[in-house]
FIKEKE-821244 format. One record per residue: residue number from 1; residue in one letter; x, y, z of N, C-alpha, C in turn. Coordinates in steps of 0.001 Angstrom, whole numbers. Example, Ala and Ser with C-alpha at 12.3 -4.5 7.8 and 13.67 -1.06 7.14 Angstrom:
2
i:aa:n.east:n.north:n.up:ca.east:ca.north:ca.up:c.east:c.north:c.up
1:a:13190:-5690:7800:12300:-4500:7800:13200:-3300:7800
2:s:12850:-2250:7080:13670:-1060:7140:12900:30:7870
***
This chain:
209
i:aa:n.east:n.north:n.up:ca.east:ca.north:ca.up:c.east:c.north:c.up
1:x:26527:-15273:-19973:26753:-15504:-18548:25441:-15232:-17789
2:x:24985:-16181:-16997:23731:-16044:-16274:23907:-15124:-15062
3:x:22842:-14394:-14749:22866:-13490:-13602:22557:-14276:-12338
4:x:23369:-14064:-11302:23147:-14763:-10038:21973:-14118:-9313
5:x:20986:-14916:-8982:19822:-14421:-8268:19903:-14806:-6800
6:x:19255:-13999:-5951:19289:-14313:-4526:17930:-14112:-3872
7:x:17844:-14591:-2654:16627:-14475:-1858:16689:-13193:-1036
8:x:15587:-12461:-1021:15476:-11273:-171:14442:-11540:920
9:x:14785:-11170:2140:13844:-11251:3260:13416:-9824:3584
10:x:12109:-9576:3537:11611:-8216:3715:10810:-8106:5006
11:x:11172:-7118:5829:10438:-6834:7063:10001:-5372:7040
12:x:8852:-5101:7635:8377:-3714:7700:7717:-3435:9036
13:x:8092:-2308:9630:7384:-1781:10794:6969:-364:10440
14:x:5966:140:11121:5386:1413:10693:6087:2638:11242
15:x:6929:2487:12282:7627:3639:12846:9057:3266:13175
16:x:9908:4282:13319:11309:4035:13682:11425:3540:15113
17:x:10403:3760:15928:10450:3295:17307:9937:1878:17483
18:x:9263:1362:16481:8692:20:16584:9769:-1023:16347
19:x:9698:-2101:17106:10722:-3141:17047:10352:-4205:16018
20:x:11295:-4478:15131:11046:-5469:14074:11540:-6865:14444
21:x:11956:-7050:15707:12581:-8316:16108:11710:-9540:15844
22:x:10377:-9423:16045:9501:-10585:15852:9590:-11088:14417
23:x:9567:-10171:13462:9663:-10564:12056:11042:-11123:11736
24:x:12073:-10415:12222:13451:-10838:11940:13714:-12215:12532
25:x:13256:-12432:13777:13430:-13741:14414:12701:-14828:13632
26:x:11520:-14476:13107:10745:-15449:12353:11412:-15860:11052
27:x:12269:-14965:10518:12924:-15235:9237:14395:-15628:9388
28:x:14877:-15724:10622:16319:-15882:10854:16901:-17170:10275
29:x:16085:-18217:10173:16607:-19494:9665:16609:-19569:8137
30:x:16120:-18533:7495:16083:-18501:6030:17318:-17770:5511
31:x:18027:-18389:4597:19229:-17770:4025:18813:-16744:2980
32:x:19255:-15524:3159:18921:-14471:2216:19331:-13116:2749
33:x:19176:-12094:1933:19536:-10732:2332:18333:-10050:2979
34:x:18516:-9607:4223:17432:-8967:4953:17390:-7471:4660
35:x:16209:-6967:4295:16004:-5530:4125:14789:-5129:4954
36:x:14852:-3951:5564:13804:-3510:6487:13343:-2105:6131
37:x:12028:-1905:6128:11447:-574:5960:10783:-164:7266
38:x:10914:1093:7626:10231:1638:8798:9308:2754:8323
39:x:8264:2306:7627:7284:3220:7050:5886:2631:7184
40:x:4900:3500:7155:3514:3056:7192:3210:2143:6013
41:x:2357:1149:6246:1965:244:5179:1103:903:4129
42:x:625:2125:4394:-153:2846:3393:744:3481:2339
43:x:2047:3583:2635:2969:4084:1619:3180:2987:570
44:x:3081:3310:-710:3272:2292:-1756:4594:1544:-1590
45:x:4555:259:-1844:5744:-586:-1701:6927:-28:-2488
46:x:6677:411:-3713:7750:897:-4592:8327:2229:-4146
47:x:7649:2916:-3201:8141:4208:-2710:8975:4079:-1441
48:x:8936:2912:-809:9731:2703:408:11177:2365:13
49:x:12157:2811:789:13568:2568:442:13898:1103:163
50:x:13497:211:1067:13801:-1208:855:12895:-1811:-207
51:x:11684:-1253:-332:10807:-1686:-1410:11434:-1382:-2757
52:x:12092:-234:-2849:12778:145:-4096:13912:-833:-4404
53:x:14596:-1295:-3358:15681:-2269:-3548:15129:-3551:-4175
54:x:13970:-3996:-3648:13338:-5210:-4162:12900:-5021:-5613
55:x:12231:-3896:-5888:11755:-3628:-7251:12925:-3563:-8225
56:x:14011:-2925:-7804:15204:-2827:-8655:15778:-4214:-8943
57:x:15792:-5064:-7915:16300:-6424:-8091:15416:-7213:-9057
58:x:14107:-6982:-8994:13179:-7645:-9913:13456:-7201:-11343
59:x:13595:-5902:-11522:13813:-5355:-12864:15136:-5812:-13461
60:x:16136:-6037:-12600:17447:-6476:-13066:17588:-8001:-13035
61:x:16472:-8675:-12710:16433:-10147:-12662:17480:-10690:-11693
62:x:17587:-10049:-10532:18567:-10457:-9531:17922:-11049:-8277
63:x:16649:-11359:-8365:15937:-11916:-7205:15176:-13168:-7628
64:x:15295:-14197:-6807:14578:-15444:-7088:13390:-15632:-6158
65:x:13493:-15045:-4948:12438:-15255:-3960:12356:-14063:-3015
66:x:11121:-13685:-2659:10855:-12640:-1674:10126:-13280:-503
67:x:10727:-13195:666:10145:-13815:1859:9673:-12726:2819
68:x:8410:-12794:3228:7870:-11867:4220:7207:-12679:5324
69:x:7127:-12078:6502:6550:-12811:7639:5049:-13028:7454
70:x:4343:-11988:6964:2902:-12102:6752:2493:-11161:5618
71:x:1310:-11351:5078:836:-10549:3947:879:-9057:4244
72:x:462:-8659:5473:330:-7229:5757:1662:-6501:5825
73:x:2771:-7263:5860:4080:-6595:5857:4360:-5975:4484
74:x:3719:-6489:3457:3875:-5899:2120:3170:-4552:2048
75:x:2139:-4372:2861:1420:-3111:2879:-4:-3275:3333
76:x:-687:-2129:3436:-2079:-2139:3873:-3028:-1575:2818
77:x:-2472:-1185:1688:-3300:-720:575:-3583:-1917:-324
78:x:-4859:-2251:-472:-5231:-3431:-1262:-4690:-3369:-2687
79:x:-4929:-2287:-3432:-4422:-2237:-4812:-2898:-2357:-4876
80:x:-2213:-1738:-3908:-752:-1761:-3938:-212:-3162:-3670
81:x:-785:-3862:-2696:-326:-5228:-2390:-565:-6143:-3585
82:x:-1753:-6038:-4183:-2063:-6874:-5352:-1123:-6552:-6511
83:x:-811:-5275:-6681:103:-4865:-7752:1500:-5431:-7519
84:x:1951:-5398:-6271:3274:-5939:-5923:3325:-7442:-6187
85:x:2282:-8149:-5762:2235:-9602:-5971:2174:-9945:-7456
86:x:1455:-9149:-8233:1353:-9392:-9671:2709:-9172:-10347
87:x:3434:-8143:-9894:4771:-7883:-10436:5680:-9081:-10193
88:x:5619:-9638:-8990:6444:-10801:-8659:6048:-12002:-9520
89:x:4750:-12184:-9710:4257:-13306:-10516:4737:-13188:-11956
90:x:4606:-11984:-12533:4999:-11770:-13931:6487:-12022:-14152
91:x:7282:-11798:-13111:8728:-11965:-13233:9234:-13271:-12626
92:x:8301:-14185:-12361:8651:-15523:-11868:9419:-15473:-10549
93:x:9091:-14483:-9719:9717:-14370:-8401:8798:-15049:-7384
94:x:9307:-16021:-6669:8517:-16712:-5662:8317:-15810:-4449
95:x:7066:-15655:-4014:6769:-14922:-2785:6405:-15954:-1720
96:x:7121:-15904:-603:6868:-16837:492:6295:-16086:1682
97:x:5129:-16529:2150:4529:-15968:3360:4895:-16915:4495
98:x:5885:-16518:5282:6480:-17429:6267:5487:-17870:7334
99:x:4611:-16968:7774:3699:-17267:8881:2799:-18457:8588
100:x:2358:-18584:7324:1463:-19694:6972:2163:-20731:6094
101:x:3458:-20530:5840:4229:-21507:5077:3743:-21694:3659
102:x:3381:-20611:2989:2840:-20719:1630:3721:-19999:623
103:x:3905:-20631:-551:4709:-20058:-1627:3851:-19816:-2863
104:x:4211:-18761:-3609:3450:-18457:-4818:3810:-19383:-5981
105:x:5033:-19905:-5967:5461:-20872:-6990:5910:-22160:-6307
106:x:5471:-23285:-6835:5880:-24589:-6314:6361:-25429:-7490
107:x:7606:-25859:-7417:8211:-26652:-8501:8104:-25941:-9845
108:x:8270:-24626:-9816:8251:-23847:-11050:6874:-23479:-11571
109:x:5835:-23965:-10904:4465:-23676:-11325:3775:-22741:-10337
110:x:2974:-21809:-10877:2289:-20875:-9993:1251:-21614:-9158
111:x:1191:-21290:-7884:320:-21956:-6930:-1050:-21263:-6887
112:x:-2104:-21885:-7410:-3426:-21243:-7425:-3952:-20969:-6022
113:x:-3560:-21787:-5041:-4002:-21567:-3671:-3421:-20275:-3106
114:x:-2206:-19943:-3550:-1586:-18698:-3106:-2403:-17510:-3618
115:x:-2822:-17597:-4872:-3614:-16512:-5458:-4935:-16365:-4708
116:x:-5533:-17477:-4357:-6789:-17453:-3607:-6585:-16822:-2238
117:x:-5533:-17254:-1536:-5268:-16758:-188:-4923:-15276:-195
118:x:-4109:-14853:-1157:-3724:-13440:-1211:-4944:-12565:-1481
119:x:-5815:-13028:-2391:-7039:-12275:-2682:-7940:-12212:-1445
120:x:-8018:-13329:-731:-8844:-13399:477:-8329:-12454:1550
121:x:-7018:-12461:1741:-6415:-11638:2790:-6567:-10153:2493
122:x:-6315:-9758:1248:-6424:-8330:930:-7888:-7886:934
123:x:-8806:-8790:583:-10228:-8464:642:-10657:-8256:2092
124:x:-10164:-9116:2980:-10482:-8976:4405:-9954:-7647:4937
125:x:-8756:-7270:4488:-8167:-6004:4925:-9009:-4831:4435
126:x:-9493:-4916:3191:-10317:-3848:2636:-11640:-3741:3382
127:x:-12255:-4870:3696:-13509:-4867:4432:-13334:-4239:5808
128:x:-12231:-4554:6466:-11964:-3983:7786:-11751:-2480:7676
129:x:-11008:-2061:6651:-10758:-636:6444:-12082:97:6184
130:x:-12921:-478:5325:-14206:138:5013:-15099:210:6252
131:x:-15042:-835:7076:-15845:-846:8307:-15438:294:9230
132:x:-14131:478:9380:-13632:1556:10243:-14035:2918:9694
133:x:-13889:3079:8362:-14226:4367:7757:-15724:4656:7888
134:x:-16557:3626:7744:-17998:3815:7872:-18360:4235:9296
135:x:-17773:3543:10269:-18033:3875:11672:-17549:5281:11982
136:x:-16399:5623:11400:-15824:6936:11610:-16745:8022:11062
137:x:-17232:7833:9842:-18105:8820:9213:-19396:9000:10006
138:x:-19955:7881:10476:-21175:7952:11270:-20936:8715:12567
139:x:-19815:8418:13215:-19490:9083:14476:-19258:10571:14295
140:x:-18572:10933:13210:-18301:12350:12935:-19604:13096:12687
141:x:-20507:12462:11935:-21792:13100:11652:-22563:13362:12940
142:x:-22550:12388:13848:-23242:12547:15129:-22589:13647:15953
143:x:-21229:13629:15962:-20502:14626:16743:-20736:16036:16210
144:x:-20767:16163:14870:-21005:17480:14278:-22403:17978:14632
145:x:-23357:17053:14646:-24723:17427:14993:-24798:17931:16427
146:x:-23947:17387:17292:-23902:17806:18687:-22996:19018:18895
147:x:-22258:19374:17833:-21376:20532:17916:-20116:20289:18715
148:x:-19649:19023:18777:-18470:18711:19594:-17287:18232:18770
149:x:-17403:18202:17440:-16334:17635:16617:-15277:18673:16273
150:x:-14094:18531:16874:-12952:19395:16582:-11689:18544:16635
151:x:-10774:18803:15727:-9484:18127:15728:-8421:19180:15993
152:x:-7692:19009:17084:-6736:20029:17491:-5326:19752:16981
153:x:-4624:20811:16622:-3199:20755:16312:-2566:21895:17087
154:x:-2189:21615:18334:-1702:22669:19199:-2879:23574:19530
155:x:-2737:24892:19294:-3809:25837:19556:-4730:25996:18357
156:x:-4333:25439:17221:-5146:25562:16018:-6004:24344:15787
157:x:-6508:24251:14583:-7340:23110:14208:-6819:22532:12907
158:x:-7159:21286:12648:-6759:20654:11399:-7925:19867:10843
159:x:-7850:19563:9581:-8887:18753:8953:-8720:17303:9385
160:x:-9750:16503:9108:-9689:15066:9419:-8510:14421:8701
161:x:-8307:14799:7433:-7221:14218:6649:-5857:14576:7242
162:x:-5700:15831:7676:-4440:16259:8284:-4183:15526:9590
163:x:-5246:15359:10382:-5138:14656:11656:-4685:13210:11437
164:x:-5315:12532:10474:-4987:11129:10213:-3581:10990:9639
165:x:-3164:11950:8815:-1815:11902:8262:-777:12098:9363
166:x:-1059:13043:10272:-116:13308:11368:49:12107:12281
167:x:-1031:11351:12454:-1002:10217:13382:-1125:8873:12659
168:x:-615:8798:11426:-683:7549:10656:29:6411:11373
169:x:1119:6736:12093:1856:5696:12821:996:5075:13914
170:x:270:5918:14651:-602:5415:15716:-1737:4577:15133
171:x:-2332:5068:14055:-3464:4371:13444:-3069:2962:13002
172:x:-1874:2823:12406:-1458:1499:11959:-1171:572:13135
173:x:-527:1098:14186:-210:264:15344:-1479:-170:16072
174:x:-2488:706:16099:-3777:303:16660:-4372:-831:15843
175:x:-4196:-741:14529:-4666:-1804:13647:-3955:-3120:13883
176:x:-2704:-3034:14384:-1941:-4239:14706:-2341:-4828:16053
177:x:-3235:-4133:16780:-3728:-4652:18050:-2854:-4347:19253
178:x:-1944:-3405:19119:-1057:-3071:20230:-1784:-2209:21257
179:x:-1334:-2265:22509:-1972:-1513:23581:-1660:-29:23459
180:x:-2496:783:24087:-2322:2240:24032:-979:2654:24628
181:x:-618:2106:25773:646:2488:26426:1855:2022:25603
182:x:1759:858:25012:2851:350:24181:3036:1241:22949
183:x:1937:1640:22340:2003:2510:21164:2627:3848:21533
184:x:2217:4401:22678:2764:5688:23119:4285:5629:23246
185:x:4792:4513:23745:6244:4353:23883:6905:4219:22519
186:x:6292:3474:21625:6882:3226:20311:6968:4492:19466
187:x:5909:5291:19496:5876:6489:18642:6351:7741:19366
188:x:6641:7571:20687:7123:8692:21513:6115:9846:21533
189:x:4858:9475:21707:3794:10454:21885:3067:10130:23186
190:x:2291:11073:23684:1627:10878:24967:509:9847:24871
191:x:205:9235:26010:-892:8272:26078:-2202:8947:25693
192:x:-2383:10213:26122:-3621:10924:25800:-3773:11130:24297
193:x:-2636:11351:23590:-2699:11512:22138:-3160:10211:21486
194:x:-2595:9094:21941:-2990:7796:21398:-4466:7529:21691
195:x:-4896:7895:22892:-6303:7695:23239:-7218:8530:22348
196:x:-6796:9772:22040:-7602:10616:21160:-7721:10008:19769
197:x:-6594:9473:19269:-6604:8862:17946:-7496:7622:17944
198:x:-7419:6842:19009:-8250:5637:19101:-9728:6001:19099
199:x:-10076:7038:19840:-11470:7479:19856:-11891:7949:18464
200:x:-10952:8589:17798:-11238:9088:16447:-11559:7947:15487
201:x:-10688:6937:15439:-10912:5856:14479:-12032:4926:14919
202:x:-12314:4862:16206:-13432:4040:16683:-14756:4796:16625
203:x:-14665:6069:16259:-15820:6962:16168:-16548:7133:17502
204:x:-15803:6956:18575:-16351:7249:19889:-15906:8675:20220
205:x:-16461:9645:19500:-16027:11038:19615:-16446:11618:20955
206:x:-15461:12141:21683:-15738:12735:22984:-15503:14243:22918
207:x:-15916:14927:23910:-15794:16383:23907:-14349:16833:23905
208:x:-13403:15951:24264:-11995:16335:24266:-11484:16612:22865
209:x:-12216:16162:21818:-11848:16482:20448:-12174:17952:20163
***
């Protein structure tokens, strides 16, 4: 008896306050089961609740197609996105990127253009990430030389890594191009907090740090 396979539609937003309607609306005309994650894209796909549902369906051969609105909804970690796409390829699961209308399999054959585009997109994401980190490191070095680099956690201090982990939601939404006031509403944090995080990642370190 053959196993019935189905289409899964996957949406992801980085915080519980962020609205996924744009993605859901974009996928509404596609027949399939919708699953949504509200986690940072830096979290591995297989560790997210809905990501686990997809992986389980792949392992049990219960999925024929995975539809996402855009590449970055799968995640923001280059190795993780490539690993997820490779898993789908190995198991003959078609991945559809709705925004650009591209499928990984066409008429049962793997689409080489999809492989090219996915590699291009994740490479662009890595270059952007590296650019931000380089600017950040340069800015921190300058700020430390001036004696103004401090990251506050209430009355105490935290490391750069702790600061970025605490505000991972803001960092991702800034990466999505959202405004400071919109982000503050979505993550339920103050505008000044979002501004501090923006200065941090843009390496425009001010004395308020």
